[in-house]
C-alpha positions as CSV (number, residue, x, y, z in Angstrom):
1,M,-99.3,94.2,89.3
2,I,-101.4,95.8,86.4
3,T,-104.1,98.3,86.8
4,L,-106.3,99.2,83.8
5,R,-107.3,102.8,83.1
6,P,-110.2,102.5,80.7
7,A,-110.6,105.2,78.0
8,S,-114.3,105.4,78.8
9,E,-113.6,106.5,82.4
10,R,-111.2,109.3,81.5
11,G,-112.0,112.9,82.5
12,T,-113.5,115.1,79.6
13,A,-113.5,118.8,78.6
14,N,-115.3,120.2,75.6
15,F,-115.0,123.8,74.7
16,G,-116.6,123.5,71.4
17,W,-113.4,124.0,69.4
18,L,-111.6,121.5,71.7
19,D,-112.6,118.0,72.7
20,S,-110.2,116.6,75.3
21,K,-110.0,113.3,77.2
22,H,-107.8,113.2,80.3
23,S,-106.1,110.1,81.5
24,F,-105.1,112.0,84.7
25,S,-106.5,114.9,86.7
26,F,-106.2,118.0,84.7
27,G,-107.9,121.5,84.6
28,S,-111.4,121.2,86.1
29,Y,-111.3,117.4,86.0
30,Y,-110.0,116.1,89.4
31,D,-109.8,112.5,90.6
32,P,-107.5,111.7,93.5
33,E,-107.2,108.2,92.2
34,H,-105.7,109.4,88.9
35,M,-103.2,112.2,89.7
36,G,-100.5,110.8,87.6
37,F,-98.1,107.8,87.6
38,S,-94.6,108.2,88.9
39,A,-93.2,111.2,86.9
40,L,-96.0,110.9,84.2
41,R,-98.4,113.6,85.0
42,V,-100.7,114.2,82.0
43,I,-101.9,112.3,78.9
44,N,-104.6,114.4,77.2
45,D,-106.1,113.1,74.0
46,D,-107.0,116.4,72.1
47,S,-109.2,116.9,69.1
48,V,-109.1,120.6,67.7
49,D,-111.3,122.2,65.1
50,P,-109.9,123.6,62.0
51,G,-108.1,126.9,62.5
52,A,-108.6,126.7,66.3
53,G,-106.2,126.2,69.1
54,F,-104.4,127.3,72.3
55,A,-103.5,131.0,72.4
56,T,-100.1,132.0,74.0
57,H,-99.8,130.7,77.5
58,G,-96.9,129.8,79.8
59,H,-95.3,126.7,81.4
60,R,-92.3,126.1,83.6
61,D,-90.4,123.0,85.0
62,M,-92.3,120.5,82.9
63,E,-91.4,118.2,80.1
64,I,-94.1,118.6,77.5
65,I,-94.4,116.1,74.7
66,S,-96.9,116.4,71.8
67,Y,-97.6,113.5,69.4
68,V,-99.6,114.4,66.3
69,L,-102.0,111.6,65.2
70,E,-104.0,113.4,62.5
71,G,-103.6,116.8,60.8
72,S,-100.8,119.2,61.9
73,I,-99.9,121.7,64.7
74,A,-98.6,125.3,64.1
75,H,-96.3,126.0,67.0
76,K,-94.8,129.2,68.2
77,D,-92.8,129.9,71.3
78,S,-90.9,132.6,73.2
79,E,-87.6,130.9,72.3
80,G,-88.1,131.9,68.7
81,N,-89.3,128.5,67.5
82,V,-91.9,128.7,64.8
83,E,-92.7,125.2,63.5
84,V,-95.4,123.0,61.9
85,L,-95.7,119.5,63.2
86,P,-97.3,117.1,60.8
87,A,-99.0,113.7,61.6
88,G,-96.4,111.3,63.0
89,E,-94.2,113.9,64.5
90,F,-93.0,114.0,68.1
91,Q,-92.3,117.4,69.8
92,L,-90.5,117.8,73.3
93,M,-90.7,121.1,74.8
94,S,-88.7,121.5,78.1
95,A,-90.3,124.4,79.8
96,G,-87.5,124.8,82.3
97,S,-87.2,128.2,83.9
98,G,-90.2,129.4,81.9
99,I,-91.5,129.4,78.3
100,T,-94.7,130.7,76.5
101,H,-96.1,129.1,73.4
102,S,-99.1,128.8,71.2
103,E,-100.5,125.7,69.5
104,Y,-103.1,125.9,66.7
105,N,-104.5,123.6,64.2
106,A,-102.5,124.5,61.1
107,S,-105.4,123.8,58.7
108,A,-108.4,125.8,58.1
109,T,-110.4,122.8,56.8
110,E,-109.1,119.6,58.4
111,P,-109.2,118.5,62.1
112,L,-106.4,118.0,64.4
113,K,-105.9,115.2,66.7
114,F,-102.9,114.8,69.0
115,L,-101.6,113.5,72.4
116,Q,-100.4,116.1,74.9
117,I,-98.1,114.5,77.5
118,W,-96.4,116.1,80.5
119,I,-93.6,114.5,82.5
120,Q,-92.2,116.2,85.6
121,P,-88.5,116.8,85.4
122,N,-85.9,115.7,87.9
123,T,-84.2,119.1,88.0
124,L,-85.7,122.5,88.0
125,G,-84.9,125.8,86.5
126,N,-83.3,124.5,83.4
127,T,-82.8,126.4,80.3
128,P,-85.8,126.0,78.0
129,R,-85.3,123.7,75.1
130,Y,-87.3,122.7,72.0
131,Q,-86.9,119.4,70.1
132,Q,-88.9,117.8,67.2
133,K,-88.6,114.6,65.1
134,N,-90.4,112.1,63.1
135,F,-89.3,108.6,64.1
136,G,-91.3,106.8,61.3
137,Q,-93.6,103.8,61.6
138,T,-91.2,101.0,61.8
139,V,-92.8,97.7,63.2
140,G,-91.3,96.9,66.6
141,L,-90.0,99.0,69.5
142,T,-88.7,102.6,68.6
143,T,-87.1,104.6,71.4
144,I,-88.5,108.2,71.2
145,A,-87.0,110.0,74.3
146,T,-84.2,109.2,76.7
147,P,-82.3,111.0,79.5
148,T,-79.2,111.1,77.3
149,G,-80.6,111.8,73.9
150,E,-78.6,108.8,72.6
151,N,-79.1,107.4,69.1
152,G,-80.9,110.4,67.9
153,T,-83.6,110.3,70.5
154,L,-85.2,113.3,72.0
155,K,-83.4,114.2,75.3
156,I,-85.7,114.4,78.3
157,K,-84.8,115.9,81.7
158,Q,-86.1,112.9,83.8
159,N,-84.8,109.4,84.3
160,S,-87.5,108.2,81.9
161,T,-87.8,106.6,78.5
162,L,-90.6,106.9,76.0
163,S,-90.9,104.2,73.3
164,Q,-93.4,103.5,70.5
165,L,-94.5,100.0,70.0
166,I,-95.9,98.9,66.6
167,L,-97.0,95.3,66.4
168,A,-97.9,93.5,63.2
169,P,-101.1,91.4,63.2
170,H,-100.8,88.2,65.2
171,S,-97.4,89.0,66.7
172,E,-96.1,89.7,70.2
173,F,-93.2,91.5,72.1
174,I,-91.6,90.9,75.4
175,Y,-90.7,94.1,77.2
176,T,-88.0,93.7,80.0
177,V,-88.3,95.9,83.1
178,E,-85.5,96.9,85.3
179,A,-85.8,96.4,89.1
180,T,-87.9,99.0,90.8
181,R,-89.0,100.6,87.6
182,K,-92.7,101.4,86.7
183,V,-94.2,101.2,83.3
184,Y,-97.3,102.8,81.7
185,V,-98.6,101.6,78.4
186,H,-101.1,104.0,76.4
187,Q,-102.9,102.4,73.5
188,V,-102.8,104.7,70.5
189,A,-104.5,102.6,67.7
190,G,-105.7,99.1,67.3
191,E,-105.9,96.6,70.1
192,L,-103.3,95.2,72.5
193,V,-103.1,92.6,75.1
194,V,-100.9,93.4,78.0
195,D,-100.5,90.2,79.9
196,T,-104.3,89.6,80.8
197,E,-105.6,93.1,80.0
198,I,-107.1,94.0,76.6
199,L,-106.5,97.6,75.5
200,A,-108.3,99.5,72.9
201,A,-107.4,102.9,71.6
202,G,-107.4,105.4,74.6
203,D,-107.0,102.8,77.3
204,G,-103.9,102.6,79.5
205,V,-102.4,100.3,82.1
206,K,-100.2,101.0,85.1
207,I,-97.6,98.3,85.8
208,T,-95.5,97.8,88.9
209,D,-93.4,95.1,90.3
210,A,-92.8,93.3,86.9
211,Q,-89.7,91.8,85.4
212,T,-91.2,91.3,81.9
213,I,-94.3,92.4,80.2
214,T,-95.8,90.3,77.3
215,L,-97.6,92.5,74.6
216,K,-99.7,90.8,71.9
217,N,-101.6,91.9,68.9
218,K,-104.2,89.1,68.2
219,Q,-106.0,91.2,65.6
220,D,-105.8,91.4,61.8
221,D,-104.9,95.1,62.0
222,Q,-101.7,96.7,63.2
223,S,-101.4,97.9,66.9
224,T,-99.6,101.1,68.1
225,A,-98.9,101.8,71.7
226,L,-96.6,104.3,73.7
227,I,-94.6,102.7,76.6
228,F,-93.4,105.0,79.4
229,D,-90.5,103.5,81.4
230,L,-90.5,105.4,84.7
231,P,-88.6,105.8,88.0
């Protein structure tokens, strides 16, 4: 079963310095039909003005992933991590028993665009942890996060896998789904056909009761998507 989540129907929030699109209920946006999907709780598509950002605030018991699409993030947290995330970088902050952090557009002149993703952990009260890595832009399926951190992936405290799928023009990929697993596909750039649904940037699909998923790029430009394999 495939359920489309169109980008045009996402929740919105605009604070002048921040323009955010919410795939799931977040902040003042509430939709009982879109509270999350399995352990996936938040996908926010954030655009931040030059020099602006999120002042120091706290989180606990949440796996928070940031993926920088344009510009760079200046990150600082209570665990002593002071980092800059350029475009293409993935960050995984395991909030665990509690962490505070700030996120700002590192540039005074260029805009910042990034995806903020929250996944609920399967254990609570863990020691906070920070991870950051650029996995490149290799065509095909690249695994970003796994429960074990195997093969250089980010280690996430949930029985979930995050992958990046980059398809060359006029190509396809068959994704195999283990029994009882759920899959969410979020389109980042370009166009992607997921079985019968056509996804543009910002669109998503919830997938249940599938054994394989056929993903096709029928366009002349490259296609980029994130695939969440969930319990």
